[in-house]
Backbone as a ProteinNet text record, in pm:
[ID]
protein_1_A
[PRIMARY]
MLPDEDHVTDDRWQAILTNDAAQDGQFWYAVKTTGIFCRPSCKSRPPNRDNIRIFHTAEQALAARFRPCKRCKPTGERLPDEEWLAVVTEYIDRNLDKDLTLSALASVCHGSPYHLHRTFRKVKGVTPVEYVQGKRMEKARKLLADPKLTVAEVGRSVGLPNPPYFITLFKQRTGLTPARYRETNTNVQGGVSP
[TERTIARY]
10202.5	10215.3	10199.1	10130.5	10089.2	10214.4	10209.4	10332.3	10270.9	10200.9	10129.3	10214.9	10224.6	10221.5	10245.9	10292.9	10380.5	10227.3	10169.4	10107.8	9978.7	9979.3	9836.9	9740.3	9676.3	9563.3	9462.5	9450.8	9313.9	9239.5	9155.6	9041.2	9072.2	9190.4	9298	9273.7	9348.7	9387.2	9195.3	9109.3	8988.5	8942.5	8939.5	8923	8994.7	9110.6	9226.5	9141.6	9116.6	9081.9	8899.2	8892.8	8690.9	8711.2	8760.5	8789.3	8684.6	8657.4	8545.5	8600	8551	8562	8461.7	8399.9	8366.1	8511.7	8641.4	8781.8	8834	8766	8853.7	8897.2	8982.7	9023.3	9073.9	9034.1	9085.9	9208.7	9245.7	9453.4	9393	9542.9	9611.9	9708.2	9670.3	9823.9	9914.5	9999.9	10094.1	10192.2	10233.1	10286.1	10459.1	10539.6	10673.9	10765.8	10687.4	10755	10727.4	10666.6	10613.7	10569.7	10649.8	10606.5	10526.3	10376.4	10293.7	10140.9	10089.1	10003	9857.4	9748.1	9600.1	9509.7	9441.4	9342	9269.4	9201.6	9148.9	9057.8	8989.1	8853.4	8917	9026.8	9100.2	9106.3	9072.1	9044.3	9135.4	9297.3	9425.1	9405.8	9446.2	9482.7	9563	9497.2	9517	9653.8	9801.8	9926.3	9941.3	10038.4	10084.8	10095.2	10046.1	10021.8	10140.9	10282.4	10362.7	10439.6	10377.2	10478	10333	10311.4	10211.3	10287.7	10192.2	10318.8	10162.7	10116.9	10026.5	10031.8	9982.6	9946.9	9844.3	9826.9	9721.8	9637.2	9824.5	9734.9	9836.5	9776.9	9795.3	9927.4	9936.6	10039	10161.6	10144.6	10249.3	10274.3	10225.7	10263.4	10386.3	10293.8	10428.2	10534.4	10568	10661.4	10792.3	10676.6	10755.4	10855.8	10820.3	10830	10767.2	10668.8	10559.4	10490.2	10422.3	10325.9	10154.2	10124.8	9976	9971.5	9866.1	9815.6	9790.1	9759.4	9642.7	9513.6	9493.2	9357.7	9308.7	9324.6	9263.2	9244.8	9382.8	9415.4	9378	9452.7	9445.1	9462.6	9551.6	9562.4	9430.1	9369.6	9244.6	9326.7	9463.1	9494.8	9574.3	9568.2	9668.2	9811.9	9842	9981.4	10052	10151.9	10178.9	10202.4	10200	10197.5	10360.3	10439.4	10568.7	10679	10613.6	10627.1	10556.4	10439	10391.3	10452.3	10524	10591.5	10732.7	10802.5	10916.6	10900.9	10758.3	10729.8	10742.9	10664.8	10657.9	10771.7	10862.8	10966.6	11112.6	11072.3	11201.2	11114	11011	10916.7	11031.5	10927.2	11044	11200.1	11248.8	11409.3	11445.8	11360.8	11409.6	11349.6	11264.3	11184.1	11225	11241.8	11343.6	11249.8	11357.4	11330.2	11195.4	11065.2	10949	10816.7	10718.3	10617.2	10534.4	10557.2	10597.2	10480.6	10356.3	10295.3	10221.7	10050	10072.4	9943.9	9872.9	9791.7	9875.1	9947.6	10043.8	10138.2	10161.3	10264.8	10135.4	9993.2	9862.6	9832.5	9860.3	9768.9	9877.2	10030.2	10096.5	10132.1	10143.8	10148.7	9999.1	9925.2	9743.8	9707.1	9691.4	9667.6	9599.4	9507.5	9403.6	9523.9	9530.1	9615.1	9586.1	9463.6	9429.7	9530.8	9468.6	9541.5	9721.3	9741.5	9894.8	9943.6	9877.8	9953.4	9967	9849.7	9790.5	9915.6	9933.3	10010.5	10177.7	10227.7	10321.3	10364.5	10271.3	10287	10310.2	10256.2	10255.6	10392.6	10441.5	10509.4	10677	10706.9	10863.7	10837.6	10713.1	10754.8	10744.6	10754.7	10708.7	10606.3	10538.9	10462.3	10553	10467.9	10575.1	10596.8	10528.9	10595.6	10703.6	10718.8	10836.2	10926.4	10915.6	11024.4	11103	10959.9	11043.9	11097.5	11059	11151.9	11295.9	11262.1	11441.9	11483.5	11452.3	11570.5	11574.4	11478.9	11566.6	11656.7	11649.7	11772.1	11866.5	11862.6	12004.4	12083.1	11969.8	12052.1	12061.8	12023.9	12082.1	12162.1	12205.5	12348.9	12463	12437	12576.1	12601.1	12469.5	12468.4	12546.1	12535.6	12615.7	12756.1	12824.3	12960.4	13033.5	12880.3	12981.1	12961	13091.6	13043.8	13011.8	13030.3	12942.7	12772.6	12755.2	12597.9	12551	12421.5	12382.8	12271.8	12278	12155.5	12076.6	11985.9	11884.6	11847	12020.2	11991	12006.3	12005.5	12045.6	11917.6	11868.3	11620.9	11551.9	11668.8	11571.9	11578.4	11731.7	11751.6	11659.8	11656.7	11574.9	11424.9	11338.5	11211.7	11192.9	11279.8	11190.5	11250.6	11188.8	11253.7	11203.7	11101.2	11144.2	11232.8	11288.4	11474	11392.1	11314.2	11298	11282.2	11173.2	11074.7	11246.6	11302.4	11424.9	11531.9	11545.7	11652.1	11527.2	11476.4	11336.4	11367.8	11308.6	11309.1	11411.9	11569.4	11668.6	11688.5	11699	11711.6	11669.2	11542.6	11450.4	11508.2	11559.3	11589.5	11773.9	11818.4	11967.6	12025.8	11923.5	12005.3	12042.1	12069.6	12162.8	12099.5	12170.3	12102.6	12210.1	12121.4	12234.4	12406.1	12353.6	12487.6	12622.2	12533.4	12635.6	12633.5	12582.8	12630	12699.6	12734.9	12810.8	12979.4	12923	13048.1	13132.1	13056	13087.9	13121.7	13080.8	13105	13196.6	13286.7	13382.6	13443.3	13548.6	13661.1	13773.1	13926.6	14028.2	14026.1	13970.3	14013.7	13918.6	13807.3	13724.3	13609.4	13587.6	13409.8	13362.2	13242.3	13122.9	13152.8	13171.6	13143.5	13014.6	12975.8	12787.4	12712.4
11669.4	11524.6	11456.3	11376.5	11357.2	11258.3	11310.4	11132.2	11017.8	10959.7	10872.9	10795.3	10860.7	10850.7	10750.3	10654.4	10546.5	10409.4	10424.3	10350.2	10309.6	10159.9	10125.2	10052.3	10172.1	10130.8	9993.6	9957.5	9865.1	9896.5	10008	10107.1	10088.8	10163.8	10177.5	10027.9	9974.3	9868.3	9750	9765	9702.5	9794	9902.6	10031.2	9954.1	9945.5	9905.2	9745.5	9731.2	9549.4	9517	9585.6	9626.2	9667	9805.2	9936.7	9989.8	10039.7	10140.4	10249.8	10297.2	10396.7	10533.7	10552.2	10610.5	10661.6	10573.9	10655.2	10726.6	10752.2	10756.9	10917.7	11011.4	11129.2	11118.5	11032.4	11021.6	11018.1	10936.3	10866.2	10804.4	10772.8	10741.7	10648.1	10513	10401	10339.4	10371.8	10317.4	10163.8	10125.6	10011.3	10029.4	9980	9984.4	9935.7	9788.5	9693.3	9754.9	9818.1	9840.9	9990.1	10090.2	10205.4	10301.6	10265.9	10281.8	10277.8	10414.7	10444.5	10479.3	10393.4	10375.2	10479.1	10472.6	10480.2	10410.3	10428.2	10316.9	10255.4	10225.5	10198.8	10163.6	10125.6	10034.8	9845.3	9869.9	9696.8	9613.8	9644.5	9620	9479.3	9355.9	9305.5	9350.1	9298.7	9416.8	9354.3	9454.9	9419.7	9365.4	9321.4	9278.1	9391.4	9377.6	9516.6	9570.2	9471.3	9560.9	9651.4	9602.2	9688.3	9835.7	9829.8	9960.2	10099.3	10209.3	10325.4	10399.8	10505.6	10571.3	10753	10818.8	10910.6	11024.8	11117.9	11212.3	11301.6	11279.2	11352.9	11287.2	11347	11224.5	11315.3	11411	11533.8	11494.2	11428.3	11334.6	11207.5	11206.6	11012.5	11022.2	11139	11211.3	11246.8	11285.9	11401.9	11227.6	11189.6	11006.8	10976.3	11040.9	10946.9	10816.6	10787.3	10708	10752.2	10668.6	10696	10629.5	10731.2	10673.9	10578.1	10479.9	10348.8	10426.7	10329.8	10315.7	10250.2	10178.6	10158.9	10220.4	10273.5	10372.4	10525	10582.8	10709	10776	10771.6	10851.1	11007	11043.6	11200.8	11257.6	11154.8	11159.6	11194.4	11162.3	11160.4	11086.6	11032.7	10900.9	10851.4	10779.5	10748.4	10758.3	10829.4	10804.5	10679	10587.8	10422.6	10418	10432.7	10438.7	10490.7	10553.9	10539.9	10402.7	10365.7	10235.5	10144	10090.5	10004.2	10011.6	10134.8	10128.9	10064	10078.3	9998	9863.3	9778.4	9686	9594.1	9671.4	9580.6	9573.6	9721	9680.4	9596.1	9546.8	9467	9315.1	9264.5	9198.3	9182.5	9253.2	9249.1	9198.8	9196.8	9246.2	9080.2	9024.7	8901.1	8776.7	8766.5	8649.3	8523.4	8504.1	8387	8347.2	8462.8	8427.3	8394.6	8383.9	8319.4	8428.5	8470.9	8587.8	8592.4	8479.9	8553.5	8651.3	8706.9	8851.5	8861.4	8763.9	8799.4	8863.2	8778.2	8807.6	8982.1	9038.6	9097.2	9272.2	9190.9	9297.9	9323.8	9227	9219.3	9334	9290.8	9375.6	9533.4	9533.8	9669.3	9771	9712.6	9749.5	9824.6	9698.2	9713.9	9586.2	9600.2	9461.7	9400.6	9267.3	9144.7	9195.8	9231	9286.8	9414.1	9544	9633.8	9635.7	9539.1	9554.3	9440	9374.4	9353.1	9384.6	9481.3	9577	9689.7	9743.8	9850.6	9834.9	9723.4	9676.5	9616.5	9552.7	9520.9	9644.1	9756.8	9900.3	9947.3	10004.6	10053.4	9998.8	9893.3	9794.7	9704.7	9681.6	9610.2	9483.6	9423.9	9297.4	9278.7	9125.1	9056.6	9062.2	9105	9076.9	8948.8	8850.3	8700.8	8778.4	8754.9	8754.9	8850.7	8978.1	9014.8	8953.1	8856	8801.3	8674.6	8612.4	8490.6	8596	8666.3	8780.4	8779.2	8795	8887.1	8745.6	8571.1	8495	8437	8421.2	8370.8	8434.8	8620.8	8695.3	8632.4	8633	8566.8	8451.9	8351.7	8258.5	8268.6	8278.6	8281.3	8301.2	8391.9	8483.5	8361.9	8299.6	8211.7	8059.3	8030.2	7918.2	7918.5	8092	8102.6	8005.5	7976.1	7924.7	7747.9	7674.5	7561.9	7451.7	7510.3	7441.5	7438	7531.4	7524.1	7409.9	7371.2	7218	7305.3	7277.5	7344.6	7371.7	7262.9	7201.8	7344.6	7391.8	7494.3	7658.2	7627.4	7767.3	7834	7687.5	7676.8	7744.3	7680.1	7723.1	7860.4	7931.2	8063	8175.7	8152	8181.5	8169.8	8122.8	8062.7	8012.1	7877.3	7835.7	7613.6	7615.7	7483.9	7384	7405.4	7274.3	7219.6	7134.3	7177.3	7119.4	7066	7006.6	7103.3	7213.6	7308.1	7419.5	7437.2	7573.6	7489.8	7374.8	7349.7	7373.4	7363.3	7403.1	7499.6	7592.1	7792.5	7797.6	7754.9	7827.6	7801.7	7665.5	7625	7716.6	7726.5	7834.8	7916.4	8019.5	8154.1	8111.3	8058.1	8113.5	7986.6	7833.3	7755.4	7657.1	7675	7647	7570.9	7407.5	7361.1	7443.8	7482	7547.4	7483.7	7288.3	7258.7	7326	7237.2	7331.5	7463	7518.3	7686.1	7678.6	7664.9	7616.4	7594.7	7476.7	7422.9	7513.8	7541.8	7638.8	7763.5	7828.1	7982.4	7998.4	7859.5	7905	7922.7	8048.6	8047.3	8003.4	8060.3	7968.5	8020.7	8130	8133.8	8059.6	8006.3	7930.6	7980.7	8115.7	8159.3	8114.2	8177.1	8212.7	8374.4	8325.2	8485.7	8493.2	8641.9	8630.4	8595.3
12683.1	12672.9	12844	12864.7	12980.8	13061.8	13186.6	13264.8	13254.4	13251.1	13159.5	13044	12911.2	12786.9	12677	12817	12782.6	12829.4	12915.7	13046.6	12946.3	12956.9	12839.1	12954.8	13027.5	13131.2	13003.5	13152.4	13092	13047.1	13058.3	13026.1	12840.7	12835.9	12669.8	12657.2	12713.7	12615.2	12537.2	12645.4	12663.1	12485.3	12494.4	12388.6	12236.7	12265.4	12154.5	12100.7	12214.5	12167.2	12083.8	12157.6	12106.2	11985.5	11942.4	11829.4	11863.9	12009.3	12092.6	11978	11912.3	11821.7	11870.4	12074.9	12138.4	12184	12209.3	12223.6	12113.9	11970.7	11883	11970.3	11899.3	11997.2	12101.3	12193.6	12317.1	12352.5	12260	12255.7	12138.6	12064.9	11994.8	12018.3	11936.7	12047.7	11913.9	11922	11857.4	11820	11737.5	11792.2	11769.3	11862.8	11857.9	11738.7	11722.8	11645.5	11469.6	11481.9	11317.1	11262.6	11391.6	11364.6	11341.5	11307.3	11289.3	11406.2	11407.4	11486.3	11456.7	11529	11520.2	11590.4	11583.4	11677.6	11707.7	11863.3	11893.4	11783.1	11721	11656.4	11528.7	11503.2	11365.5	11406.4	11327.1	11279.3	11239.5	11253.8	11271.6	11331.4	11319.1	11434.8	11582.3	11711.4	11808.7	11856.6	11865.5	11872.4	12037.8	12043.7	12183.7	12249.3	12374.1	12483.2	12502	12498.9	12552.4	12466.3	12345.5	12230.3	12233.8	12265.2	12269.8	12338.6	12303.2	12297.4	12297.5	12428.5	12375.7	12408.9	12286.8	12304.2	12300.1	12304	12374.8	12260.4	12153.5	12001.5	11890	11716.7	11670.5	11658	11665.3	11666.1	11743.1	11857.1	11962.2	11862.5	11837.7	11765.7	11611	11553.5	11430.8	11510.9	11580.6	11649.5	11687.9	11791.4	11740.3	11657.2	11576.2	11416.2	11414	11409.1	11432.7	11290.5	11184.5	11101.1	11107.5	11041	11062.6	10995.9	11057.4	11015.9	10880.5	10749.9	10602.3	10622.7	10739.3	10800.6	10805.7	10957.2	11028.6	10969.3	10908.4	10822.7	10984.5	11082.7	11276.7	11262.9	11121.4	11139.3	11013.4	10934.1	10841.2	10677.7	10744.8	10592.4	10489.4	10393.9	10386.3	10343	10398.2	10375.6	10267.9	10203.3	10043.9	10083.2	9921.7	9914.9	9916.1	9905.7	9919.2	10035.2	10076	10314.9	10333.7	10313.5	10378.5	10312.5	10228.5	10160.7	10193.3	10263.7	10348.4	10483.5	10510.9	10664.2	10650.6	10511.6	10512.5	10432.4	10373.4	10334.3	10438.4	10544.4	10657.7	10726.4	10744.7	10852	10796.4	10606.5	10593.9	10631.9	10570	10585.8	10725.4	10805.4	10958	10997.9	10917.3	10979.6	10867.6	10777.2	10730.3	10709.1	10804.2	10879.4	10961.1	10962.8	10987.4	10877.3	10882.4	10812.3	10785.4	10641.2	10540.2	10433.6	10433.2	10372.4	10405.8	10281.6	10254.1	10352.2	10351.3	10498.5	10613.7	10675.4	10803.9	10798.4	10656.6	10649	10624.4	10537.9	10553.6	10726.8	10762.8	10904.6	11028.6	11028.1	11073.5	11016.2	10905.7	10851.7	10816.2	10888.2	10913	10747	10656.8	10516.1	10467.3	10369.5	10331.4	10216.9	10247.7	10145.5	9982.4	9937.1	9820.4	9806.4	9862.8	9821.2	9885.3	9980	9947.8	9836.4	9811.7	9656.1	9532.4	9557.1	9460.8	9428.9	9568.2	9555	9551.6	9603.8	9619.6	9507.4	9430.1	9265.2	9201.4	9234	9147.3	9162.6	9270.7	9310.2	9320.9	9347.4	9344.7	9215	9146.8	9028.7	9039.7	9198.1	9183.8	9286.9	9332.1	9450.2	9551.1	9670.8	9839	9849.6	9776.8	9759.3	9674.6	9571.8	9493.7	9554	9610.3	9690.9	9789	9873.1	10017.4	9954.5	9831.3	9815.4	9710.1	9649.4	9642.8	9777.6	9883.9	9990.5	10053.9	10046	10086.6	10028.7	9937	9840.3	9833.5	9840.5	9862.8	9967	10133.9	10216.4	10244.5	10167.9	10157.8	10048.9	9964.4	9903.5	10023.1	10104.2	10166.4	10271.1	10344.5	10437.3	10355.4	10241.1	10215.5	10167.2	10229.5	10214.7	10347.9	10487.5	10589.8	10539.2	10544.7	10505.2	10593.4	10742.4	10858.2	10874.2	10784.7	10788.5	10667.7	10725	10665.1	10522.6	10427.6	10333.4	10376.1	10495.6	10575.1	10668.7	10721	10862.6	10738.4	10631.1	10529.6	10524.3	10455.7	10428.1	10537.9	10686.5	10841.1	10835.7	10832.8	10854.5	10767.2	10622.3	10556.7	10569	10664.2	10645.6	10609.2	10538.1	10462.1	10500.5	10649.1	10646.6	10601.1	10492	10414.8	10345.8	10347.1	10242.5	10177.4	10069.3	9950.4	9849.8	9934.8	9877.3	9880	9988.3	9975.4	9884.5	9871.5	9732.6	9590.7	9564.7	9422.9	9440.5	9526.1	9499.1	9475.8	9515.3	9513.4	9391.9	9315.9	9228	9056.9	9129.2	9016.8	9030.1	9117	9135.8	9085.2	9055	9059.9	8947.7	8968.1	8840.2	8899.8	9005.7	9101.3	9171.1	9251.3	9341.3	9478.6	9607.9	9693.2	9694.9	9718.5	9685.5	9647.9	9500.4	9400.3	9353	9439.9	9415.1	9546.5	9619.3	9693.2	9644.5	9539.8	9537.4	9419.7	9340	9210.5	9251.6	9377.1	9412.9	9535.6	9479.6	9646.9	9578.2	9629	9602.5	9666.9	9608.6	9697.5	9802.4	9823.3	10055.1	10121.8	10049.1	10086.7	10149.3	10060.6	10072.4	9967.4	10008.4	9855.2	9766.6	9663.6	9588.6	9581.3	9598.9	9529.6	9446.6
[MASK]
++++++++++++++++++++++++++++++++++++++++++++++++++++++++++++++++++++++++++++++++++++++++++++++++++++++++++++++++++++++++++++++++++++++++++++++++++++++++++++++++++++++++++++++++++++++++++++++++++

């Protein structure tokens, strides 16, 4: 391990931005926010420069507990679907308030939208969108326990800033509007039962 392991030089950054295949084998880069590492030639969306960590071997990146990218396969082997989806679901769970489209998820997790959708459904039994909506509704039910939060604020907190859409989706998933859910699930102590 060289002393500048974490340092992203301008040359390395340009190699990442231009997907320079000539730099493959010279270094590998990991993205701290996703826990994934890549070859410089990886065609995934360029990460934020501040979130990159540089390694001189793939083994160093693995030892630092980064996972190989599904797209560029920096170890030459494919990441098992279950491990890849663990990265995807962890990202979803931490970012429910963000715009979680299939394309955005695929880009962040270094795969194609088609492959992500197909693999997610095969392994998890639901599509990524269904998983995201389920997690958002689970969080919304918990947030509705706080009577200080308006329905619109709960919607924004779970990544659904359009109140009519949030109310419609919530009703489809639970059978009740958020306000009615709050009323019927309020227990004697003033909280909402799950």
